[in-house]
C-alpha positions in Angstrom: 24.5 59.8 60.0 25.5 56.3 61.5 25.7 56.7 64.7 24.9 58.3 68.1 28.5 60.2 68.6 27.9 61.8 64.7 25.1 62.9 65.6 25.8 64.9 69.2 28.3 66.3 66.6 26.1 67.3 64.3 27.2 70.8 64.6 30.6 70.7 66.0 32.0 72.8 63.5 29.9 75.5 64.7 27.5 75.4 62.0 23.8 74.1 62.0 21.1 74.4 58.7 18.3 74.9 59.1 15.5 77.3 57.0 14.8 80.9 57.4 11.1 80.9 57.1 9.2 81.2 60.0 6.4 80.5 58.6 7.6 77.8 56.5 5.4 74.9 56.6 7.7 72.1 54.8 11.1 73.2 56.4 14.5 73.0 54.1 17.9 73.2 54.9 18.8 77.0 53.7 20.9 79.0 55.6 24.1 78.1 57.9 24.0 79.8 61.4 26.4 79.0 64.5 24.9 77.0 67.0 26.4 79.2 69.3 25.7 82.7 68.3 23.3 82.2 65.6 20.2 81.9 67.6 19.6 85.6 68.5 15.7 85.4 69.0 12.5 83.8 68.8 12.7 83.1 64.8 16.1 82.1 64.9 14.7 79.7 67.5 12.0 77.9 65.3 14.0 78.0 62.6 16.2 76.2 64.0 13.5 73.8 65.1 12.3 73.0 61.2 15.8 71.6 61.0 14.1 68.5 63.6 10.6 68.8 61.1 13.1 68.3 57.5 15.1 65.2 59.4 11.7 63.3 60.2 10.6 63.8 56.7 13.4 61.5 55.4 12.2 58.2 53.9 14.1 57.1 56.5 11.9 58.4 58.9 8.1 59.6 58.4 8.5 60.1 54.8 8.8 55.8 54.7 10.0 53.3 56.5 8.9 53.7 59.8 5.5 53.4 58.2 6.4 50.4 56.2 8.7 48.6 58.3 5.6 48.6 61.1 3.2 47.0 58.0 5.7 44.7 56.1 6.6 42.9 58.9 3.0 42.3 60.0 -0.1 40.2 58.0 -1.4 42.8 56.3 1.4 43.5 53.5 4.9 41.8 51.7 7.3 42.7 50.2 7.8 41.8 46.1 11.2 42.8 46.0 10.2 44.8 42.4 13.1 47.1 42.9 15.6 44.6 45.4 14.3 47.4 48.5 12.8 44.3 50.9 13.1 46.5 54.1 12.2 44.5 56.8 10.0 42.1 55.5 12.1 38.9 56.4 12.5 39.8 59.4 16.1 38.3 58.8 18.6 41.2 60.0 22.1 41.4 59.7 23.7 41.6 63.2 25.3 44.6 61.2 22.5 46.9 62.0 18.9 48.1 60.3 16.8 50.9 61.0 16.4 54.6 61.8 18.6 54.9 64.8 20.8 57.7 63.4 18.4 59.6 61.6 16.0 59.3 65.0 18.7 60.5 67.2 19.6 63.5 64.3 16.3 64.8 65.2 17.0 64.4 68.7 20.1 66.2 68.5 18.4 69.7 67.2 15.6 69.4 69.5 18.0 69.5 72.0 20.2 72.4 70.5 16.5 74.4 70.7 16.0 73.0 74.8 19.9 74.4 75.7 19.1 77.7 73.8 19.9 80.7 76.4 16.0 81.5 76.3 16.5 84.1 78.6 18.5 86.5 76.1 16.4 86.0 73.2 14.8 88.9 71.5 11.2 88.1 70.9 8.1 87.2 72.4 8.7 85.2 75.1 5.2 83.2 74.3 6.4 82.4 71.2 10.1 81.0 72.7 8.0 78.6 75.3 6.1 77.4 72.2 9.1 76.5 70.3 10.6 74.9 73.0 8.1 73.1 74.0 7.5 71.7 70.8 11.1 70.5 71.0 10.2 68.5 74.4 7.2 66.8 72.7 9.3 65.6 69.5 12.3 64.6 71.8 9.7 62.3 73.8 8.3 61.3 70.1 11.7 60.5 68.4 12.9 58.3 71.7 9.4 56.7 71.8 10.0 55.4 68.4 13.4 54.4 68.7 12.0 51.8 71.8 9.5 50.5 69.3 11.9 49.8 67.3 15.4 48.6 69.1 14.0 48.1 72.8 13.3 44.2 74.3 10.6 44.5 76.6 8.2 41.9 73.9 11.6 39.8 73.7 11.2 36.5 75.6 13.9 36.1 78.7 14.9 40.3 78.8 12.8 41.3 81.5 9.8 43.3 80.6 10.6 47.1 81.8 14.1 45.8 83.3 14.8 45.2 79.8 17.1 47.6 77.5 15.4 50.3 76.0 17.8 52.9 73.7 20.2 55.9 75.6 17.9 58.5 76.7 20.1 61.9 74.9 19.1 65.0 76.5 22.0 67.0 76.0 23.7 68.5 73.1 27.7 68.3 72.5 28.3 67.2 76.3 31.6 65.9 77.0 30.6 63.8 79.7 28.2 62.1 77.8 29.4 61.4 74.2 29.1 57.7 74.6 25.4 57.0 76.4 24.7 53.9 77.8 21.1 52.3 77.2 18.5 53.0 79.5 15.7 50.3 80.9 12.6 50.3 78.9 11.1 51.6 82.2 13.4 54.3 82.5 12.5 55.5 78.4 8.9 55.7 79.2 9.1 57.7 82.4 11.4 59.9 80.3 9.1 60.3 77.5 6.0 60.7 79.8 7.9 63.7 81.1 9.6 64.8 78.1 6.0 64.8 76.6 4.2 66.7 79.5 6.9 69.6 79.3 5.9 70.4 76.0 2.0 70.4 77.1 3.1 72.6 79.8 4.7 75.4 77.4 3.2 75.4 74.6 -0.2 77.4 73.9 -3.1 76.4 73.2 -4.2 78.6 69.8 -1.9 76.3 67.7 -3.7 73.9 66.0 -1.6 73.3 62.8 -0.9 69.8 62.5 1.7 70.5 60.7 3.6 71.3 63.8 4.0 69.6 67.1 0.7 71.3 68.8 -0.7 71.0 73.0 -2.9 68.5 71.2 -0.5 66.6 69.3 1.5 65.9 72.3 -1.4 64.7 74.2 -2.5 62.4 71.4 1.4 60.6 71.3 1.4 60.5 75.0 -1.5 58.3 74.9 0.0 56.3 72.2 2.6 56.0 74.3 1.5 54.9 77.7 -1.5 52.8 75.3 1.7 50.8 73.8 3.3 50.2 77.4 0.6 49.3 79.4 1.1 45.7 77.9 4.5 45.8 79.5 3.0 48.0 82.7 -0.7 47.8 83.2 -0.1 51.3 85.4 -0.1 53.2 82.3 -3.0 52.2 80.7 -4.8 55.1 83.2 -2.7 57.4 81.5 -3.8 56.7 78.0 -7.3 57.1 79.4 -6.7 60.7 80.5 -4.8 62.0 77.9 -6.7 60.4 74.9 -9.8 62.2 76.3 -8.4 65.4 77.0 -7.6 65.0 73.4 -11.2 64.5 72.7 -12.9 66.9 75.2 -10.7 70.1 74.1 -9.0 69.9 70.6 -10.7 71.6 68.1 -10.4 68.2 65.7 -12.8 65.5 65.2 -13.1 62.6 63.7 -13.5 62.1 59.8 -17.3 60.6 58.8 -17.9 59.0 55.6 -18.6 61.5 53.6 -15.0 63.1 54.0 -13.1 60.1 54.2 -11.3 60.1 51.2 -10.8 63.5 50.8 -8.8 63.6 54.4 -5.4 61.8 52.7 -5.3 64.0 50.6 -5.7 67.4 52.9 -3.4 68.8 54.4 -4.4 69.7 58.3 -7.6 67.7 57.7 -10.5 68.2 60.3 -9.0 64.4 61.6 -5.1 65.0 61.7 -3.6 65.7 65.0 0.4 65.9 63.9 1.5 65.1 60.3 4.9 65.7 58.7 4.8 68.2 55.5 5.3 67.5 52.2 5.1 69.7 48.8 6.0 69.0 45.4 9.4 70.7 45.9 10.3 69.5 49.1 9.6 65.7 49.4 11.1 61.9 49.0 10.2 61.5 45.7 10.2 57.8 44.2 11.5 57.0 47.7 8.5 58.3 49.3 5.5 56.4 51.0 3.3 56.6 47.9 5.8 55.6 45.2 6.7 52.3 48.0 3.1 51.3 48.0 2.0 51.6 44.5 4.2 53.4 42.0 5.7 53.1 38.8 9.1 52.8 39.7 9.0 51.2 42.6 5.4 49.5 44.1 7.1 47.2 46.5 4.9 46.9 49.0 1.1 45.2 48.1 -1.3 43.5 50.4 -1.4 40.1 51.6 -3.5 37.7 50.3 -4.5 34.1 51.4 -7.1 31.5 51.0 -9.3 31.1 53.8 -7.1 32.9 55.8 -7.8 36.2 57.9 -6.7 38.6 55.4 -8.0 42.1 54.0 -11.1 40.3 52.2 -12.3 39.2 55.5 -11.0 41.8 57.8 -13.4 44.1 56.3 -17.0 43.8 55.5 -18.5 44.6 52.3 -20.2 47.8 53.6 -16.8 49.0 55.4 -16.0 52.4 53.4 -12.2 51.8 53.9 -12.6 48.7 51.9 -15.2 49.8 49.2 -14.5 53.3 48.7 -13.8 54.5 45.3 -9.9 54.0 44.9 -9.3 52.9 48.3 -7.9 49.6 48.1 -7.7 48.3 44.4 -5.6 46.5 42.3 -2.5 48.0 40.2 0.3 46.2 38.7 -1.2 42.5 38.9 -1.7 43.0 43.3 -4.0 43.8 45.2 -2.9 47.3 46.0 -3.9 50.6 48.9 -4.7 53.3 46.9 -6.6 55.7 48.7 -3.9 56.4 51.5 -0.9 59.1 50.1 -3.1 59.3 47.0 -1.1 62.0 45.5 1.9 60.6 43.2 2.7 64.3 43.2 4.2 63.2 46.0 2.6 66.3 47.6 0.3 64.6 50.3 1.6 64.9 53.9 2.5 61.8 56.0 0.1 61.2 58.9 1.7 60.5 62.3 -1.5 60.8 64.6 -5.1 60.8 63.5 -7.9 61.9 66.3 -9.8 58.2 65.3 -6.9 56.9 67.3 -7.7 58.5 70.7 -11.6 56.9 70.4 -9.6 53.4 69.9 -6.9 54.3 72.7 -10.1 55.6 75.2 -12.0 52.2 73.8 -9.3 49.9 75.2 -7.6 51.6 78.0 -11.3 51.8 79.6 -12.1 48.2 78.4 -8.9 47.2 80.6 -10.2 48.9 83.3 -13.3 47.4 83.7 -15.6 49.8 82.1 -17.0 48.0 78.8 -20.5 50.2 78.3 -17.9 53.0 77.8 -15.7 51.0 75.9 -18.2 50.2 73.8 -19.3 53.5 73.1 -15.6 54.9 72.2 -15.5 51.8 69.6 -18.8 51.8 68.0 -17.9 55.7 67.7 -15.5 54.9 64.6 -17.3 51.6 63.4 -20.5 53.7 63.2 -18.6 56.5 60.7 -16.8 53.6 59.0 -20.5 51.5 58.2 -19.3 48.3 59.9 -21.7 46.8 62.1 -21.3 48.0 65.8 -19.9 45.6 67.8 -19.1 44.9 72.0 -16.2 46.1 73.6 -13.2 43.3 73.6 -9.5 43.3 73.4 -9.9 41.3 69.9 -12.6 43.7 68.7 -10.8 46.8 69.6 -7.2 45.4 67.9 -9.6 44.4 64.5 -10.8 47.7 64.7 -7.6 49.2 64.9 -6.6 46.8 61.9 -9.1 48.3 59.8 -8.5 52.0 60.8 -4.5 51.8 60.5 -4.4 49.5 57.5 -1.2 50.4 56.1 -0.6 53.4 58.4 2.3 51.4 60.3 0.3 50.5 63.6 0.2 46.7 63.1 3.5 45.2 64.0 3.5 47.2 67.4 -0.3 45.9 67.8 1.0 42.2 67.1 4.1 42.6 69.3 2.3 44.5 72.4 -0.5 41.7 72.2 2.0 38.9 72.7 0.8 36.9 69.7 2.8 34.8 67.2 3.0 37.0 64.3 0.1 35.7 61.8 1.2 33.7 58.8 -1.6 34.1 56.0 0.4 33.3 52.9 3.7 31.6 53.3 4.6 32.6 49.9 4.4 36.1 50.3 5.4 36.2 54.3 8.7 35.7 54.1 10.1 35.0 57.0 11.9 32.3 56.7 12.9 30.8 53.6 13.7 27.5 54.9 10.8 26.9 57.2 8.3 29.4 55.9 7.7 29.7 59.5 6.5 33.2 60.9 8.2 34.7 64.2 6.8 33.8 67.5 5.6 35.7 69.9 8.7 36.8 72.1 11.0 36.0 69.1 14.3 38.4 69.4 13.5 39.6 65.2 11.0 41.6 67.0 13.5 43.9 67.4 15.9 45.8 65.3 19.6 45.0 65.5 22.5 47.9 66.5 24.7 48.4 64.0 28.7 47.5 63.7 28.9 51.4 63.0 27.0 52.6 66.3 28.6 49.6 68.2 32.2 50.7 66.9 32.0 54.3 67.6 30.1 53.5 71.1 31.7 51.3 73.5 29.3 51.2 75.7 26.3 50.7 73.7 25.4 46.5 73.7 23.7 44.8 70.7 20.3 43.0 71.2 19.6 40.0 72.3 20.0 37.4 69.5 22.0 39.0 67.4 
C-alpha cells in the first residue's frame, strides 16, 4: 500500500481477508469474505477488526518502525548501518517520501469498514457488537494520532501551529465523494482524534481488560497521551490529559510494576502494567524484521545506544541504583556496542510490542498537574515512578519530568516526540554516531522542517489534493 487511494479501495474487489478465530490473540489473514455481505454477525465483525490488529503488527508500524523512528532520531540511539537499514537516523529524507503513511491508512480503512457496517442487522449480542465498534473508533483515533505525530507541521517554524497542515482524517470507507481527501489542520485532526477515542470509550464495556486488544482503559490512556502531546500547541489540552490519565489510575485494574517484576514485564504478555500492546507469537511475528532483531539481533543489530564523552548520554541519564540501568540484562554490551537488551528480550520474537503502560499515566498526570500550577500533586506522581525504579526523588519541574520520561521509556519510541514538543534543538551527544548531516555534523534545530516526514511521491501523484510538507 503506497497511498490513501489504494487503501480506501483495499477491498474494492469485494473481498477482505481476516481471521476466523474470535479468540485468536494474534490475528492472522486466513479467511476471505465479501465486505458487503460477509459481515453477518458479531463474530464476523470482530474478525474483520482482527485485520486492523494484524496490520498494526507489521514491521512498518508497531512491530518496529514507529518505535525505532522515535528513538534513532533522538539523543538515545543511532544506526550503525549494519544491514543498510538506517531508517530515519540522518533525518535527511528524500522528497519522494518516508514513513508508514500507507500502512496506517490501511488500518484506518479496516476500522471504517467495522464502523460503517449495518450493526442493527447483525446477529449476536448487541453489547459485543458495540464493544467491537468501540475498539474500531479508538484504534482509528490512535492511527490518526500516529500519522499526525509523524507528518503534521505543528512544530515546524513558520507553519502556523494548530492551524498548520495535519493529515487527511478519513472517516469513511470507499466513499466516492472522498477518494481524494485533502489534509486537515492539526487542530481539526486533534479534535477528531479526541472525538473518536471518546466515542470508542462510550461503546466499550468495562470488563474487557486484556491488553492485547483495545479496551476502555487503553482508550483513556491514549486520549491522555494525545492530549498531553498536543498541550504544547494548545495548553487547554493539558486538563484533558490530566482527566484521562487520572481515570486510568483510579479505575482500571492495572498497576505500575515494581522492581521485582520489572524485567519480567518485558517478556510477559498482558503484564500487570500493560494497557495496550500488539500481540506477537512464534508463528506470527516480524522475525528478523522485528524490533528485537533491529536493536541487537545477530542478523541486523543496527540500532545502538549513543555514548559521548562528558555528554548527556545513557551513563549520565541513569543513576547507579536505577533498575532500568543496572538490572541484569537491561543495558549491556552486544557485538561491541552498548545495546538495549532487556526490552523485547526474547529472540524467538514472541514478545508483544508494548504500546502504552500504566507508568506513563503517572508521568502524564504529573506533567499536566504541574502545568496547571499544582506542583505538590505533580511531585507525588513523579515520585511514584522514581520510587519503584530506585531513583532519587525530585521536585516536579518540566525538566525533571522530561528526564524521567527519557529514563522510563528509553527505547520505546517516545524520546524524539518529547524533544519536538519541548521546542528544543536536537541534543547532539556524539557527532560521529548521530549522523544528522555528514557535511556539518550539526543536529536539526527546533522548528526544522526535518522534524516531519515528507509525503511520498506516489501518494501525491494518486491524490492531487495532497500538499507536500514544507521544506521538501
